[in-house]
N, C-alpha and C positions, 0 to 999 in steps of 0.2 A: 395303160399299157394298150387297151383295145383302141383308144384314140389314134394312138401313134401308129398301129398296125393299118387302120382304116385310112390315115393320111398317107402311108408309103403306098398302099393298095391304089389309092386315087389317083396318086402321081404316075404310078406304072401303067394304069388303065388309060390315063389320059394319053399317053405316048403310043400306047397299043391302038386307041382308037383312032389317034390322027393318023395311024399306019395301015387302018382300015383292017387290024387284025381281029378285033373284037367288035361286037355291034354297039350300036348306041344304046340299046336296052341295057347291056350289062354296065355301060358305064353310068347310066342313070340310076340303076340300081346301088352302084356304089355310093354315088353322091348323095342317095337318099339315106343309106345307112350311116354316113358320116354325119348328115344333119340330125338324125335321131339320136346318134350318141351326143353331139353337142347339147342338144336339149335335155337329155338325161343327166349329163354332168351340171348343167344350170340348175335343174331341179334339187339335185343333191347338195349342191352349195348354198341354195336358199335354205334348205333343211338345216344344213351345219350353221348357218347365221341366225336361224330362229333358235336353234339349241343355245348356241352361246349366248344370245342376248336373255333368253330365259335364266341362264345360269347368272349373267350379271345382276338381274333383276332379284334372284333368290339371295345372292351374295349381299346387296345392298339392304335387303329385308333383314337378313341375319345380323348385319352391323347396326343397323337402326334400333333391332330389338335389345342387342347387347349394350348399346349406349343407354337405352332407357332403363335397363336393369341396374347399370353401373350407377347412372345419376340416381335411381331408387335408393341403392345400397348408399351412397354418398349423404343423401338426405337424412336417412335414418340415423348414420353414423354422427351428423352434425346436431341432430335433436338430442342423442344420447350424450354428446359432448356437453351440450348446454344445459344437462341436467346435473352435471358435475361441479362441485365447488373448486375454484383454483385461486391460489393466491398470486398477487402481481410480481412476487419475488419468491425466490428460494430461502428457505430460512426454517426456523424452530417456532411450534406454537408454544407461547408460554401464558396463554388466558382464552378461555371459551366463554362466550357469552353465556351468563346464567339463564338456565333453563332449558338449554339445547341439549337434546339426548338424541340416541338413533331413533329416526322416524319422524322427526320434528318437521314442521314445514317450514320453509324459508322463503322470504321474497326477493326479488331481484333488487340489488342494492343494499341489503340488509347486512350489517356488520355481525359476523359469527364468531370471529377470533381475532387476537392479536399475536403478531409474531414479529422476531427479531431476525435479522439476515445472519448469516454465518460470519460475514467479515467484522460484525460488530459484537461479538459475544466477548464479555469480559468478565473475569472472576476477580473477587476482592478477597484477599488473606490477610489476616491480623499476625504479626511475626514478632517474637520476642525482640526487643531493641537490641540486644547485645547481637543476636544472629543477624538482624537487618544490617548491621553494619557492612557486612561482606557481600551484600546484595546489590546488583547493578541492574539497570536497564539493559535489556538484550539477552539477559541469561535465559536458560531452557527451563522449563517447569513440566512436572508430570503431575496431574491432578487427579482426585477421584470425586465426582459429582454425581448424585444419584445413582451410585454403585457402579458408575462407569468411568474407565480410564480416558482421559484426555490430555494431549498435550498442549502446550502453549509457550507463550514468551513474556518474561517481565517488562512492561512497558513504562512503570512508574512506581517508584519508591517515594512515600511521603517524607517530607522534609523534617518533620519532627514527629517524636513519641508522644502519644496520650496513653497516660496510666502504664508507661513501659512497654508500650506496644505499638508497632508500626505497621501502617496498611499499605499492602503490595498490590498492585494491580496487574492483572495478567492477561494478555489477549489471548484466546482461545485459536487453535488452528483452524484454517477455513473450513477443513474437510472434518465436520464433527456430525455425527450420527445419533448423538444421544437426545433423548426426550427431556430436555431440560426446561426449567421453570425459574422464572425470577425469585430470589431467596432460597434457592436450593443450598443446601450446606456444601462447603469446599473444603477439602483436606487435600495435602499434596506435600511435594517436595520441590526445592529448586535447586538446580545444579549450580553451585558458586565456584567449582573448579574440580580439576582432576588430579590427583597427586599419586605417585608411586609409594613404595612403603618409605616410611618416615618414623623416627624415634620422636616421641612426644611426651608430655608432661602437662598435668593440670597445673593452669597457670598459676605460679606461686604469687602470694600477695606483694605488691609494689614492683614487680618487674614486667616491663613494657616488651611488646613485639620488637623484633629486629634490633636487640641490644646485647651487649654482653654483660653478665651479670654473676655475682657470686652466690652460689647455694650451698648447702651444706648436705654431703652425702654419706651414707652410712658406710664405714669402713668394712671392706670384706673379711680382713683377718681378724678384726675384733668389733663385731656388732655394737659393743658398747659406747664406742668412739663415733664421732661425727667429723667429717674431715671438710674444711672449705675448698671449694672449687670454683674455677671459672668457667663458664658455660655460655656459648654463643646460641641465642634464640632465633627463631625466625618467625614467619608469620603466624598469627592467632587464628586458629579455627575452632569456631564456637568456645567453648571454654577451655581448650586446650593450646598449648605453645609447641610448635615445631622446633625440636632440638637439632641445630647444625652440627655442633661440636661439643665435646667436653663430657658427654655421657654416653653410656653405652646401655643396651636392652637388659631390663632385669635389674639396674642398680636402683637402690632406693633412696629417694629424695624427700628432704624434709618440707612440708607444705606449709608449716605454720609459720608466722612471721618471726623471723630470727634477726631482724635488723639491729636489735640492741647489741648482738654480739658478731657486728659486721667485722670489727678488726680483729677478732680471734681466728686462728687458723684451725683450731681443734677443740671440740666439744666432748665433754663426757657425758653419757646418759644415765641418768641415777633413777632409780625406781621410786 
């Protein structure tokens, strides 16, 4: 602002001097003041430039120090990571090298454990041959391994039984968190189907699933008599036959083989 005032004063005095209203001395004094002001402004600008240069240098030094600190931290983290044992794949450890305990020294490249990946875990179950007849690949399973519950899916049913037992292979779900080892005992159940409420009976001798057969039913009005009745049976579930028609809940059915009396309509029960 002072520089602008001096500039205005110099232009005014220049006109006054040209008109011989002010002396040459006054005009020269004003010129000297303006020159002095210009020099002061130039010095101030140089000081500002010096301060800004110093600030830039300080910022550069701080950035360099921060980078050195970051590099040092990264180097330490890399060293720590290098001390951690890592498997090449996610999976479950099923065998640890003999003699290894907490605090043991290991060398680079030394085998310390064996594992199986989650995609390859398979459980094998031995199932009664009669029950295995209703099991098919793709059925869901719920297993217990090492006291932990695991879900899976049947992938294979052995084509024949050995000593009345059939081997069922079940692939465990990929997301398994249990600490399992090869040879752990397996128990569980396989969902062979879902049914609503049904009437069923223990499969009588000689009667096949999905057939219509005659059975003897105890007569309600006189329990000492058995009456022959035609019954429509459905699928077999375990040792039970589903009753589709011909029997009602609570009726008593003779389970022994009465094929000798297949032509009789009524039998009397004797003590």
